[in-house]
C-alpha positions in Angstrom: 28.4 285.5 81.6 25.7 283.1 80.6 25.3 284.3 77.2 29.1 284.2 76.7 29.2 280.4 77.5 25.7 279.0 76.2 25.5 280.7 72.7 25.4 278.3 69.7 27.4 280.8 67.8 30.8 279.0 67.3 32.8 282.3 68.0 31.6 282.0 71.5 32.5 278.4 72.3 36.1 279.7 73.4 36.8 283.0 74.9 40.1 284.6 75.5 40.6 286.0 78.9 41.0 289.6 77.7 37.4 289.2 76.3 35.9 288.0 79.5 37.7 290.6 81.4 36.2 293.3 78.9 32.8 291.6 79.1 32.7 291.6 83.0 34.6 294.8 83.4 36.7 293.2 86.2 40.5 293.1 86.3 42.5 290.4 84.7 44.1 288.7 87.9 40.7 288.2 89.4 39.2 286.9 86.1 42.1 284.4 85.6 42.1 283.4 89.4 38.3 282.5 88.9 38.8 280.8 85.6 41.5 278.6 87.1 39.3 277.7 90.0 36.5 276.6 87.7 39.3 274.9 85.5 40.4 273.0 88.5 36.6 272.0 89.3 36.3 270.5 85.9 33.5 273.0 84.9 35.5 274.7 82.2 38.4 273.9 79.7 41.1 275.7 78.0 43.1 275.7 75.0 46.4 277.3 74.1 46.8 279.1 70.9 50.4 281.0 71.1 50.7 283.0 74.0 47.0 283.3 74.4 44.5 281.0 76.6 41.0 280.4 75.6 38.2 279.0 77.9 35.1 277.2 77.3 32.5 275.3 79.2 33.5 271.7 79.8 30.7 269.6 78.1 31.7 266.3 78.8 29.5 265.8 81.9 26.0 267.0 81.4 25.4 267.1 85.2 28.1 269.9 85.5 26.6 271.7 82.4 23.3 271.9 84.2 24.9 272.9 87.5 26.6 275.8 85.7 23.2 276.9 83.7 21.2 276.7 87.0 23.8 278.9 88.9 24.0 281.4 85.7 20.1 281.4 85.5 20.1 283.3 88.8 21.8 286.2 87.4 19.6 289.1 86.9 18.9 289.4 83.0 20.1 293.1 83.0 23.5 292.2 84.3 23.9 289.6 81.4 22.8 292.2 78.9 25.1 294.5 80.0 28.1 292.0 80.1 27.2 290.9 76.6 27.0 294.3 75.3 30.4 295.3 76.8 31.6 292.1 75.1 30.4 292.9 71.6 31.7 296.4 72.0 35.0 295.1 72.9 35.2 292.5 70.0 34.0 295.2 67.4 37.1 297.5 68.8 39.6 295.0 68.3 41.8 296.1 65.2 44.9 293.8 65.8 45.8 290.3 64.1 44.3 288.5 66.9 40.5 289.3 65.9 38.1 286.8 66.2 37.9 284.7 62.8 34.3 284.0 61.7 33.8 280.3 61.1 32.9 280.9 57.6 36.0 282.9 56.9 38.3 280.2 58.8 36.7 277.4 56.9 37.1 279.2 53.4 40.9 279.8 54.5 41.6 276.3 55.0 40.3 274.9 51.5 42.8 273.4 49.2 
């Protein structure tokens, strides 16, 4: 999960619940419950886009961010690699209109 949340790649700042479910290989209700707890604690934020909800680390308070990173640093590296690989594979397999749009493509489509 650390790599999901801390990458500088702008596509990773916000993640849909379905992406997190696929990356962690957990059931959606369990992931949604824990995301709700983290949100209530002020550790993550969400944004809605239609029927989809996207989550990201709340960066407004630096102490909380360091707390999250310290907890995530205790996760074994091989577990993070497995989660990251599972997420990458899931994203590549998406073929619907809800595909993640690369920032450069999104910017190009917004030009007038």
